[in-house]
N, C-alpha and C positions, 0 to 999 in steps of 0.2 A: 217808671212812667215813660221815659224816652223810648224804651223798647216797644211799648204798646203803641205809641204814636207812629213809630217807624213801620210797624206791622200794618197799621191801618192805612198807611200811605201806599203800600205795595199793591200791585194788581194781583188778581187771583192766580195767574200762572207763575208769577214770581214767588208768591207765598207758597204755592205747592212745590216749587223747586227747592226752596229753602227747607221746607218740611222734609222732603225726600233726603236732602243732604244731612239734615240733623239726625234723621232716623238711621242713616248709614253710619254716621259718626258714633251714635249711641251703640250700635251693634259692634263696631270696632272697639269701642271703649270697654264694653262688657267682655269681649273676647280677650282683650289685654288684661282685664281684671282677673279673669279665671286663670290665665296662663302665668300670672305674676309679673307681667311686663309693664303694668300701668304705674306711672310715676305720680300723676296728679289725680288722686281719688276724688277730689271735689268736682272735677270736671264732669263726672257722670251725673251728679245732681244738677249741675248747671244746664247740661244738654237736655235732661229730662224736663226741666222747667221750661226751656225754650220750646220743646216739642209741644208741651201742654199749652203754652201761650199761642202758638200757631194754630193748634187745633181749636182753641177757644175762639180765635178770630175768624176762622173758617166757619165755625158753627154760628157765630153771630151774623155773619154775612148770609148764611143759608136761611136763618130765621127772618132776617130783614127782607130777603128776596121773596120768601113765602108770604110774608105779610103784604108786601107790595103787590104780589100777584092776586091776593085775596081782596085788595082794595082797601086795606086797613093802614092806618098810620102807626108807625112804631114809636113808642115812647122811649126817650133816652133815659 
C-alpha cells in the first residue's frame, strides 16, 4: 500500500523517469538471467510488479484526465 501512495504523490515526469529506470533494470536482469550471472532470481518478479504498478498509475491518470476533459466526475 505504501508503494501505491508514493507513486500517486509523484509527478508525471518523475513517474516516467522511474518507469524508464525500472524497464532498463528489468532488461539487465533478464540478460543476467540468460547468461547465468543473476544471483537474486526473485528480483526479476519484483521489478516486473513495480513496472506494472507504474503503468497502472499512469493509466489511471490518463483516464482521470480524459474524464476531466469530458466534464465528467471520476468516481473513486
